[in-house]
Every structure is written in structure tokens, then in C-alpha cells.
C-alpha positions in Angstrom: -48.7 39.4 46.9 -47.0 42.7 46.5 -48.2 46.0 45.3 -46.4 47.5 42.3 -43.5 49.7 43.2 -43.3 53.2 41.7 -41.0 51.6 39.0 -43.4 48.8 38.3 -46.7 50.8 38.2 -46.5 50.6 34.4 -44.5 47.5 34.0 -47.5 45.3 33.8 -47.3 46.2 30.1 -45.5 45.1 27.1 -45.5 43.6 23.5 -44.6 41.7 20.2 -45.6 38.7 18.1 -46.5 35.3 19.5 -43.8 32.9 20.8 -42.2 32.2 24.1 -39.1 34.3 24.6 -36.5 33.8 27.2 -35.5 37.1 28.5 -34.0 39.1 25.6 -30.5 40.3 26.0 -31.2 43.3 23.7 -34.2 45.6 23.5 -37.3 44.6 21.5 -36.7 44.2 17.8 -38.9 47.2 16.9 -37.2 50.6 16.6 -36.5 51.9 20.1 -36.6 55.5 19.3 -40.1 56.1 20.7 -39.4 54.5 24.1 -36.1 56.3 24.3 -37.8 59.6 23.6 -40.4 58.8 26.2 -37.8 57.8 28.7 -36.0 61.0 28.1 -39.1 63.1 28.6 -40.8 61.1 31.4 -37.9 59.9 33.5 -35.7 63.0 34.0 -37.0 63.4 37.5 -34.5 63.6 40.3 -35.6 61.2 43.0 -35.4 61.9 46.8 -34.9 59.1 49.2 -35.0 59.4 53.0 -35.8 62.7 54.6 -35.1 63.7 58.2 -35.7 66.9 60.1 -33.3 67.4 63.1 -34.9 66.9 66.6 -34.4 70.6 67.4 -36.3 71.5 64.2 -33.4 73.6 62.8 -32.0 71.5 60.0 -33.0 69.1 57.2 -31.2 66.2 55.7 -32.2 64.1 52.7 -30.8 61.7 50.2 -30.8 62.7 46.6 -30.8 59.4 44.7 -29.0 58.6 41.4 -26.0 56.7 40.2 -24.0 58.3 43.1 -26.5 59.1 45.9 -25.7 62.3 47.8 -26.7 63.3 51.3 -27.7 66.9 51.4 -28.1 69.3 54.4 -30.0 72.6 54.7 -31.6 74.9 57.2 -35.2 74.1 58.2 -36.5 76.4 55.4 -34.3 74.8 52.8 -31.8 77.6 52.6 -28.1 76.9 52.5 -28.5 73.5 50.9 -25.2 71.7 50.3 -23.9 68.2 50.0 -22.5 66.5 53.0 -18.7 66.0 52.4 -18.3 62.3 52.7 -14.8 62.1 51.3 -13.5 60.4 48.2 -13.8 56.9 49.6 -17.6 57.2 50.0 -18.4 59.4 47.1 -19.5 56.6 44.8 -21.2 54.5 47.5 -24.8 53.9 48.0 -26.0 55.9 51.1 -29.3 55.5 52.9 -31.1 55.3 56.2 -30.1 58.7 57.5 -30.9 59.3 61.2 -30.2 62.4 63.4 -28.9 62.0 66.9 -31.2 63.2 69.7 -28.9 66.2 70.3 -29.1 67.2 66.5 -25.3 67.3 66.3 -24.6 64.0 64.5 -26.1 62.3 61.4 -25.8 58.5 61.1 -26.2 56.7 57.8 -25.6 53.3 56.2 -23.2 53.0 53.3 -22.7 50.2 50.8 -19.5 50.4 48.9 -19.5 46.8 47.6 -21.6 44.8 45.2 -25.3 44.7 45.2 -27.2 41.6 46.3 -27.6 40.0 42.9 -24.9 37.4 43.5 -24.0 34.8 46.2 -21.4 36.9 47.9 -22.1 38.2 51.4 -23.0 41.8 51.7 -21.0 44.3 53.7 -22.8 47.4 55.0 -21.0 50.2 56.9 -22.4 52.5 59.5 -21.0 56.1 59.5 -21.4 59.1 61.8 -21.0 62.7 60.6 -20.6 65.7 62.9 -22.7 68.1 61.0 -21.3 71.1 62.8 -17.7 70.1 62.1 -15.5 70.0 59.0 -14.2 66.4 59.3 -15.4 63.7 57.0 -17.8 61.2 58.4 -16.1 58.4 60.3 -16.8 54.7 60.1 -18.5 53.5 63.3 -18.8 49.9 62.3 -18.3 47.5 59.4 -21.1 44.9 59.2 -20.8 41.6 57.5 -24.3 41.6 56.3 -27.3 43.7 55.3 -28.6 46.5 57.6 -31.6 48.8 57.3 -34.1 50.8 59.4 -31.4 52.8 61.3 -32.6 54.7 64.4 -31.2 56.2 67.6 -32.1 55.3 71.1 -33.6 58.3 72.9 -30.5 58.7 75.1 -28.3 59.0 72.1 -26.0 56.3 73.3 -26.8 53.6 70.7 -28.2 53.0 67.2 -30.6 50.2 66.5 -31.3 48.6 63.1 -32.5 45.4 61.4 -29.6 43.2 60.5 -29.1 40.1 58.4 -25.7 38.6 59.2 -24.1 37.1 56.1 -26.9 38.3 53.8 -26.6 37.4 50.1 -29.8 39.0 49.0 -32.1 41.9 50.0 -34.3 41.0 53.0 -37.4 41.1 50.8 -39.7 38.6 49.1 -39.8 40.8 46.0 -36.1 40.3 45.4 -34.9 37.6 43.0 -35.0 34.3 44.8 -32.1 31.9 45.0 -32.1 29.1 42.4 -34.1 26.2 43.6 -31.8 23.3 42.9 -30.6 20.3 44.9 -32.5 18.9 47.9 -35.2 21.4 48.6 -36.4 22.4 52.0 -33.8 20.4 53.9 -30.8 21.9 55.7 -31.2 25.2 53.8 -29.3 28.1 55.3 -31.8 30.6 56.4 -30.8 34.3 56.4 -32.4 35.6 59.5 -33.1 39.3 60.1 -32.6 40.4 63.7 -32.8 43.5 65.8 -29.2 44.8 66.5 -27.8 47.6 68.5 -24.6 49.5 67.9 -22.8 51.5 70.7 -22.5 55.0 69.3 -19.1 55.5 71.0 -17.2 52.2 70.6 -19.0 50.7 67.6 -19.6 47.5 69.6 -22.3 45.4 68.0 -25.0 43.4 69.9 -27.5 41.2 68.2 -30.5 41.4 70.5 -33.2 39.1 69.1 -32.8 35.3 68.8 -31.8 33.5 65.6 -35.0 31.5 66.0 -37.1 34.6 65.1 -37.1 36.7 61.9 -37.7 40.3 63.0 -39.6 42.7 60.7 -40.1 46.0 62.5 -39.0 47.2 65.9 -39.1 50.1 68.4 -37.0 50.8 71.5 -38.8 51.7 74.7 -38.4 55.3 75.8 -35.8 54.4 78.4 -34.0 52.1 76.0 -34.2 49.1 78.3 -36.6 47.1 76.2 -37.4 46.5 72.5 -40.8 45.7 70.9 -40.8 43.9 67.5 -42.9 41.9 65.2 -41.4 38.5 64.3 -42.0 35.0 63.2 -39.9 31.8 62.8 -37.9 31.8 59.5 -38.2 31.7 56.5 -38.8 35.4 56.8 -40.2 36.0 53.3 -43.1 33.7 54.0 -44.0 34.1 57.6 -44.6 37.9 58.0 -48.3 37.1 57.7 -48.2 35.1 60.9 -45.9 37.3 62.9 -46.5 38.0 66.6 -45.7 41.1 68.6 -42.8 40.5 71.1 -41.3 42.4 73.9 -37.9 41.7 75.5 -35.1 43.4 77.4 -32.7 45.1 75.1 -29.9 42.6 75.7 -28.6 39.6 73.7 -29.4 37.1 76.4 -33.0 38.2 77.0 -36.0 35.9 76.4 -38.7 37.3 74.1 -42.3 37.4 75.3 -45.2 37.4 72.9 -47.8 40.1 73.9 -50.0 39.8 70.8 -50.6 36.7 68.7 -53.2 37.3 65.9 -53.7 33.6 65.4 -55.1 33.2 68.9 -56.4 36.7 69.9 -60.2 37.2 69.8 -61.8 40.1 68.0 -61.1 42.1 64.9 -57.4 41.3 64.6 -57.9 37.5 64.6 -56.0 36.0 61.7 -54.7 39.3 60.4 -51.4 41.2 60.3 -49.5 43.8 62.3 -47.1 46.6 61.5 -45.3 49.6 63.0 -45.2 48.8 66.7 -44.6 52.0 68.7 -44.1 52.6 72.4 -46.2 55.3 74.1 -44.0 58.1 75.7 -44.6 56.7 79.2 -43.7 53.2 78.1 -47.1 51.8 79.3 -48.5 50.8 75.9 -47.5 49.7 72.5 -49.7 50.8 69.5 -49.6 49.3 66.0 -51.5 49.1 62.8 -53.5 45.9 62.3 -55.6 44.6 59.5 -55.7 42.5 56.4 -52.5 43.3 54.6 -51.4 41.4 51.5 -47.8 42.7 51.6 -45.1 43.5 54.1 -44.4 47.2 53.8 -47.8 48.0 52.3 -49.3 49.0 55.7 -52.9 49.8 56.3 -55.6 49.0 58.8 -57.0 50.0 62.2 -55.0 51.4 65.1 -54.5 49.0 68.0 -53.1 49.3 71.5 -51.9 46.7 74.0 -50.2 47.1 77.5 -46.5 46.8 77.0 -46.5 44.0 79.7 -49.2 42.1 77.8 -53.0 42.1 78.4 -56.2 43.1 76.7 -55.9 44.2 73.1 -57.9 47.3 72.0 -59.0 48.2 68.5 -58.8 51.9 68.9 -60.5 52.8 65.6 -63.3 50.3 64.6 -65.4 51.4 61.8 -63.3 54.3 60.5 -63.6 54.9 56.7 -60.0 55.9 56.1 -56.8 53.7 56.1 -54.1 54.7 58.6 -50.7 53.7 57.1 -48.2 55.5 59.5 -48.4 57.1 63.0 -46.4 58.3 65.9 -47.2 59.1 69.5 -47.3 62.8 70.2 -48.3 62.4 73.9 -49.4 59.6 76.2 -53.0 60.0 74.8 -52.5 61.4 71.3 -51.4 60.0 68.0 -50.4 61.8 64.8 -51.6 59.6 61.9 -50.9 59.7 58.2 -53.7 58.0 56.3 -55.2 57.2 52.9 -58.5 59.0 52.5 -60.1 57.9 49.2 -56.8 58.0 47.4 -55.5 61.2 49.0 -52.9 61.7 51.8 -54.3 63.0 55.0 -52.6 64.0 58.3 -54.7 64.0 61.4 -54.5 63.8 65.2 -56.3 61.0 67.1 -57.1 61.5 70.8 -56.8 58.3 72.7 -59.3 57.7 75.5 -59.0 54.3 77.1 -59.7 51.7 74.5 -60.9 54.1 71.8 -59.3 56.8 69.7 -61.2 59.7 68.1 -60.0 61.5 65.0 -59.8 65.3 65.2 -60.3 67.6 62.2 -57.4 66.7 59.8 -54.5 69.1 59.6 -54.7 68.8 55.8 -55.7 66.5 52.9 -53.6 66.4 49.8 -54.2 64.9 46.3 -50.7 63.7 46.5 -48.3 61.0 47.9 -46.1 61.9 50.8 -43.3 60.1 52.6 -40.0 60.4 54.4 -38.5 57.1 53.4 -39.3 53.7 55.0 -43.0 53.3 55.9 -45.7 54.3 53.5 -47.0 57.9 54.1 -44.4 58.5 56.8 -43.4 62.0 57.8 -40.4 63.3 59.8 -41.1 65.4 62.9 -39.0 67.5 65.2 -38.8 66.3 68.8 -41.5 68.8 69.9 -43.8 67.7 67.0 -44.1 71.3 65.9 -42.2 71.0 62.6 -42.7 68.4 59.8 -40.8 67.3 56.7 -41.6 64.9 53.9 -41.3 64.4 50.1 -44.4 65.3 48.2 -45.3 64.2 44.7 -48.4 64.2 42.6 -49.6 63.7 39.0 -49.1 67.4 38.6 -45.8 67.9 40.5 -42.6 66.0 40.5 -41.0 65.2 43.9 -39.9 68.0 46.1 -39.0 68.2 49.8 -41.7 70.0 51.8 -41.0 71.3 55.3 -42.4 73.8 57.8 -44.7 74.2 60.8 -47.2 71.4 61.4 -50.6 73.1 61.0 -53.7 73.3 58.9 -51.7 74.8 56.0 -49.5 72.2 54.3 -45.8 73.1 54.5 -44.3 74.6 51.3 -41.7 73.0 49.1 -38.2 74.0 50.2 -36.4 72.5 47.2 -36.7 73.1 43.4 -35.0 70.0 42.2 -37.7 69.2 39.7 -39.4 72.6 39.3 -38.6 72.7 35.5 -40.3 69.4 34.8 -43.7 69.6 33.1 -46.2 66.7 32.9 -46.1 65.0 29.5 -49.6 63.6 30.0 -52.9 65.4 30.4 -54.7 66.4 33.6 -55.4 64.0 36.4 -58.8 63.7 38.1 -60.1 61.7 41.0 -63.2 59.8 39.8 -65.8 58.5 42.3 -68.7 56.1 41.6 -71.1 53.8 43.3 -71.4 50.1 42.8 -73.5 47.6 44.8 -74.0 50.0 47.6 -70.3 50.9 47.9 -68.5 54.1 47.2 -65.5 53.4 44.9 -62.7 55.8 43.8 -59.9 55.8 41.2 -57.6 58.1 39.3 -57.9 59.0 35.6 -55.0 60.5 33.5 -56.0 62.3 30.3 -54.0 61.8 27.2 -51.4 64.3 26.2 -52.8 67.1 23.9 -56.3 66.0 24.7 -59.0 67.0 22.2 -62.6 66.7 23.6 -63.9 66.3 20.0 -62.0 63.0 19.5 -62.6 59.6 21.0 -59.7 57.8 22.6 -58.7 54.3 23.7 -58.2 53.7 27.4 -55.9 51.4 29.3 -57.2 50.2 32.7 -54.3 49.5 35.1 -55.1 47.4 38.2 -52.9 47.8 41.2 -51.1 45.0 43.0 -51.8 43.8 46.5 -54.8 43.6 46.6 -54.4 45.6 49.9 -53.0 48.7 48.4 -54.3 51.9 46.8 -53.4 54.1 43.9 -52.6 57.7 45.0 -51.6 60.7 43.1 -47.8 60.6 42.5 -45.4 61.6 39.7 -45.6 58.5 37.5 -42.7 59.0 35.2 -42.8 56.1 32.8 -45.9 55.0 34.6 -47.7 57.6 32.5 -46.3 56.4 29.2 -49.8 55.4 27.9 -51.3 58.9 28.6 -48.2 60.4 27.0 -48.8 58.2 24.0 -52.4 59.2 23.4 -54.4 56.9 25.7 -56.6 57.6 28.7 -55.2 55.7 31.7 -57.6 54.6 34.4 -56.4 53.4 37.8 -59.3 52.2 40.0 -59.2 51.4 43.7 -61.9 48.6 43.8 -63.0 46.7 46.9 -60.0 45.2 48.6 -58.1 48.5 48.3 -56.9 51.0 50.9 -58.5 54.4 51.4 -62.0 53.6 52.7 -61.6 51.7 55.9 -60.9 48.1 56.9 -64.4 46.7 55.9 -63.7 47.9 52.3 -60.3 46.2 52.4 -61.8 42.9 53.5 -64.7 43.1 51.0 -63.0 40.8 48.5 -62.1 37.9 50.8 -63.0 34.6 49.2 -64.2 36.6 46.2 -61.1 37.4 44.1 -62.0 38.5 40.6 -65.7 39.0 41.1 -66.8 41.9 43.2 -63.6 43.8 42.5 -64.0 43.2 38.8 -67.6 44.5 38.9 -66.3 47.6 40.7 -63.7 48.1 38.0 -66.2 47.7 35.2 -68.6 50.1 36.9 -65.7 52.5 37.1 -65.1 52.2 33.4 -68.8 53.0 32.8 -68.4 56.1 35.0 -65.4 57.3 33.1 -67.1 56.8 29.8 -69.9 59.2 31.0 -67.2 61.8 31.7 -64.9 61.7 28.7 -64.9 60.4 25.1 -63.5 56.9 25.6 -64.1 54.4 22.8 -65.6 51.4 24.6 -64.4 49.2 21.7 -60.8 50.2 22.4 -60.3 49.2 26.1 -57.0 47.6 27.3 -56.2 46.0 30.6 -52.9 45.7 32.5 -51.6 45.0 35.9 -48.7 43.5 37.9 -48.9 40.9 40.7 -52.6 41.0 41.9 -53.1 43.3 38.9 -51.5 40.5 36.8 -54.0 38.0 38.2 -56.9 40.4 37.3 -55.4 40.8 33.8 -55.5 37.0 33.4 -58.9 36.5 35.1 -60.9 39.3 33.6 -60.7 38.1 30.0 -62.4 34.8 31.2 -65.3 36.8 32.6 -65.8 39.6 30.0 -65.0 40.3 26.4 -64.9 44.1 27.0 -61.1 44.4 26.9 -59.5 44.1 23.5 -55.9 43.7 24.5 -54.1 42.7 27.7 -50.7 42.9 29.2 -50.4 40.6 32.3 -47.3 41.1 34.5 -46.2 38.5 37.1 -49.7 37.1 37.2 -51.5 34.1 38.7 -53.5 31.8 36.4 -54.3 28.9 38.7 -54.6 29.4 42.5 -54.3 25.7 43.1 -50.9 25.2 41.5 -49.8 28.6 42.7 -50.4 27.4 46.3 -47.7 24.8 45.9 -45.3 26.9 43.7 -45.0 30.3 45.5 -42.7 31.0 48.5 -45.2 33.1 50.4 -48.3 31.0 50.8 -49.0 32.3 54.3 -50.7 35.4 52.8 -53.4 33.2 51.2 -55.2 31.8 54.3 -56.7 35.1 55.5 -58.0 35.8 52.0 -59.3 32.3 51.0 -60.4 31.3 54.5 -58.6 27.9 54.4 -55.7 26.1 52.8 -56.0 24.7 49.3 -56.1 21.2 50.9 -59.0 22.0 53.1 -61.1 24.0 50.5 -60.0 23.5 46.9 -63.3 24.9 45.6 -62.7 28.4 46.8 -59.3 28.4 44.9 -60.8 27.0 41.7 -63.6 29.6 41.8 -61.1 32.4 41.2 -58.7 30.7 38.9 -58.5 31.9 35.3 -57.8 28.4 34.1 -61.1 27.2 35.4 -62.8 29.4 32.7 -60.0 29.6 30.2 -62.1 28.6 27.1 -63.9 31.9 27.5 -60.7 33.9 27.0 -60.4 35.5 23.5 -58.3 38.6 24.2 -54.8 39.0 22.7 -52.5 38.9 25.8 -48.8 39.6 26.4 -47.4 37.9 29.5 -44.3 39.0 31.3 -42.5 37.5 34.3 -39.1 37.1 36.0 -37.6 33.7 36.1 -36.7 33.9 39.8 -40.0 35.5 41.0 -40.8 33.9 44.4 -44.1 35.7 44.8 -45.8 35.0 41.5 -43.6 32.2 40.0 -43.0 31.9 36.3 -44.9 28.6 35.9 -48.1 30.6 36.5 -47.3 32.6 33.4 -46.3 29.5 31.4 -49.7 27.9 32.3 -51.7 30.8 31.0 -49.6 31.2 27.9 -49.8 27.5 27.1 -53.6 27.6 27.5 -54.0 30.6 25.2 -51.6 29.3 22.6 -53.4 25.9 22.6 -56.8 27.7 22.1 -55.5 29.9 19.3 -55.6 33.2 21.2 -52.9 35.6 20.1 -50.3 35.6 22.9 -46.7 36.0 23.7 -44.7 35.1 26.9 -41.5 36.9 27.8 -39.4 35.6 30.6 -36.6 37.7 32.0 -33.5 36.1 33.5 -32.4 36.7 37.1 -35.3 38.9 37.8 -37.6 38.6 40.9 -41.0 40.1 41.5 -39.6 43.6 41.1 -37.3 43.9 38.1 -33.8 45.3 38.8 -32.0 45.4 35.4 -32.8 48.7 33.6 -32.4 47.0 30.2 -35.2 44.6 31.1 -37.4 47.4 32.3 -36.8 49.3 29.1 -37.5 46.2 27.0 -40.8 45.6 28.9 -41.9 49.1 28.4 -41.2 49.0 24.7 -43.1 45.7 24.3 -46.0 47.0 26.3 -46.5 50.1 24.1 -46.1 48.0 20.9 -48.7 45.5 22.1 -51.3 48.0 22.8 -50.4 50.0 19.6 -51.0 46.8 17.6 -54.4 46.0 19.1 -55.5 49.4 20.4 -54.0 52.1 18.2 -54.2 55.5 19.9 -55.3 57.0 16.6 -57.6 55.6 13.9 
């Protein structure tokens, strides 16, 4: 199940009396002045979307997000920044997926000037080309009757490739609100299939390359543009990413796909696991990818693998490494530039490839920060000669800015000052490390605002989603509302998390809620030795997998005095039949529910529900496909029956990631109120 998005890092939080509430149309009944003041202070940040450095290394382009997203251009050092003139017709449109042509003269992007995908109408995306050296407004290359993303150029500059869902009525994501489940279920349903498409850069002629029988997730053109490699599985796409294969085919609509890697049948370390980011070597002889136990599409992490592009023996290039690669690119036929999570920090390093093994060289740099260029996690944008790099950098101390410069052992400087005036409204952030049961474990601790070492404070423990994910230092905005309100905030990365190698990621298989909970509790002990936390005022929250932990932990320990559980899972048995993404469960539980019900019962909160005594606020969207609302109803019903203080709030037309700002604001207010009631920040 998914990790928390930046928006939802703190949304596993909320509050009020005890009764089921169907999504309120207005904010919580309590005075909203506090949350409004916090929102004003904590969410003034200007967000940066996609970032791209031109292939010749001379120019930068980026998307400044907001109600009216703006594409901005500048010299490579950030000087001369100005908005791309898109004309009146495009001024108010959503703009994304910027991509430089290989000759650095043109910038392609996708524009959406219609409605968002929250209704049943088909989406229309347009592809535009801008001549950055000229004065004319960008011209429309193609109007697409569907949803498009992941725009990229072929190396010869003659075509653009992208992922395309013809006739799409919703975002191509399992975290988006699902369609109402009414009528005859599972029969004759219209499947919206994502395919690899190619657009001629001169004529705008569209070709859909991959077959409608396969839902494509990621792709890469061969260096000569004649073939395409992609990960895909039969539809439905939301569910089957976890069983995707790696395919190669000619880059034509009539070509037949050929599977070159099938994790279900391959022997070795990739067996039964997932793949992401297929990338051709410069000479076209090999395809590398990241493989490992991944709980969510887009939350990439694992080992680096390589396979001949014509098929053949699969190689795990990096067995036993103690970091988590999340993004990479070839910089030569025998070299990879890798961006990885190293104990909660971003690290950029070169790996030299020798046959079936790759060895990491000394990292270029390691940052207590989050970096990204849009798209894949921890991605960066490189010039064609790999000498210059650009990305957005953000941390607990610094709001997002664009960084760019030479790729070397000194991190490139910020070349924008969009958020330079913003100051953190929370206290300092520290990386905390501890040992538990022979493992090294790491997490992040935010101090409360106006910290006084002579006082004791309550602490909120926030468990990330996934579980294959990891908390890294990034500007939290409203995600720091507890620290801004007088609490310590502790964000652990227990076993199952990224940042310490694939063995650490796989350490909670068939053990949900046990070893990882012990890691978290040991982390709480470690924090209490460092700072004055009142152990009798501990709170717990989380979303998705963190929501499961927020439901399960109170059945195993009475240490937490208040809980907010967002989009959680209370009974793995019923969840198996209710969710729309059950394929992710087999690698973690080892078998289906019908083959091994005991392993599912072992980690279900309802199996131990009479031990739960903690006041719990429960939040969920009514159209959540990943952690369906009935899971929250079950937990609420059990607590209510047992006389445990509880409240369930169900928000209408929301999926796993909430989209309506009013609902987000209401959730935040309720969260603060709930913890204020049971864990007051001051005594």
C-alpha cells in the first residue's frame, strides 16, 4: 500500500468527539483560527515541480506550481530567470512534464486546460512545443483524447514518447479516487489501459506502440529509437504492477512484445519481487533496472539489475549493499550514476559495472535532504555529457529551491531564492540512530517550536506508509504542525524501510506489526534518552501502512495514550477481499489468504482488539481503493462496542490521497484537536 505523499505526511491525524461522521461539508466545529494561522505560517512555500537542464548544459527549465502553474527558464546558473510566454490561452492551464529536445532548442510540455479527473468525463491533454530561442508562443503539437504523462524525447529528436491512457476518466494511479462500485462487478468492465505512445515531432502524428492487452508502467527507448523496453502486466493496471514483466519490442504499433524478465519465474534474488526504471545501456546491449520488494508503484527502491536486451541471464549487480538505490542513469557502457537513500539521507554515487557486478565508488555527496527533478523518487536532471546536474532540494531546515551546477564532490548551489524568506516554524531536526535486535535503525526527530530543555514535552510518533518507503529530511509544511504546536515529532524508519539495503527492506515479511513495532518502541526509548519527552504523553499516527500500525500497535502495547489512524487496515483477512490491489500482498505474506489464513490473522488488529484501550480517531476516504473504508468501519465498530473513546470520519469522493483542500484542512484541525484533548502540549 502506498507511502504518504508530501501532502499526507501529517494527514494521518485528526480529531473530535465520538460518533461516525460522513465527510463534513464544513470544517470541524471547533474554532478554526489555530489551523488557519498554522496554515498561513507553514504552507506559504512555493512548490517546484519538474526540473530539466538542457542537454547542452546551458539552460534550466522548471515548473513553479500553484493555482496557475508557470514554466520558467533561466541560464544554467539561474540568472535571467523568466516565465515562458505561453499566451493567454494556456495561462491558466495545468502545465507539466517538461522535456528538452536533444538539440536544446525546443521545450516540450503537456498542458491540461480542461477538467480534472474527478468526474466521468474523458480527459484531454495537449502536447506543446516551445522554441526557447524564438519569440513565438508555444504551438500545439497534438491534442490527445486521454491522459498523458512521462514525456520524453527519442535521442534523434524526431519523436516524443509518453505513457498514454486513451479515454481516461481518472488519473492512472491506484491512489486516486476509485470509480463507484455498483452494478455487476468484475464483468464487462471497461478497463482504462495505459500504453506507450509516440508522437512525431514534426507532424504530430500519434502512434500507440504497446498492445491494449498490456498495461504499461514505465518505458525507455533504445539509443537508436528502433525498440522500446517497458514494464507491463495485463489490466487492471492499478492491481497488477506487482506482477509486471519487462518487455522489449520494436517501436512500431504492429510489433509483438517479448518478455525478457519475468520475476514470477526467474531464479535468484528477484524471484517474486518487483521491477522499476528500465534503462538501456548506451550501446543498446543491456537493460538495467531497479528490482526489489516494493510495496508501491512509484516508491522505487532495491538492488540494481542488468539483463541482455535480447534476453538471457539476469544479473543482480549489487547484492548485499546497505543503501537503497531509487534512481539511476547510464553514464557509459560500464558506469551508472545512482541516486540512493543512505540511512535517511540523499546520496549521489557512481557505480562501475564489471560483468555481472557493480561496485560503488566514493559518493559525490551525501545530503540530509530530499532531492528530485520530478517523476521518479530522488531523480536528478543531467546534461548530455553528464557534467552538469540540476534538481530541487528541500530539507527540514530549508524550503524547496532549485540547485544546479557542475557534478562533483561539492553539492551544487541553490540558483533560486523562491523560498529564501521562509523560516521553520518548528524546532531543529536531528537524525537519530539506535540498535535493536542486532539491526541498526534510523529515524528523524523534530523538536517543538520554542524548545525549552527544562520542560518535558509530549511526543507524536508518525509511522510512514509503504512499508517499503523511508522518511527523509524535507520541508514538511503542515506535516510539522505538531512540532509547531509544542510536540516532539518522531518519524522512525523501522525494518521494512528503505535506506539500509534490501535485506532490511525484507525484514518484516510475514511479520507485520511485530519486529517493526519493536524497532519503533526501541526508537522511542532512544529519543527519551536524548530529550525530555514525557513517556506518559505519547501519541501515534500514520497513514496507509502507518494507519495499519496505528490500529495494530494499541492491541500490543498501552504505551500510546492517543492515536489518529488514517486509511488504516484492521483485518488483513477481510482486507484481502475488499481492496483493489491485492497483488502486493503475496510477496509480503508468502501466500494468499486462502492458502495461509493464519499469517494474515497473526497481524490483524481485530485478532487482539480486546487489548485496545487507546482513544482513537479514524479517518478514511469513501472511495479509497487501496485501504477501503470498511477497514476503518470495522475498527471503529470494535472500539465503540468495547467502550473505547473513538470517532470515525469518512470523507466523500476521496481516494487514498485526498484531493479536496477543505477535507485536508478539516482533517488537520481534527488531528490537532484530538491530540490536544488527550495529549495536551502543556500541562
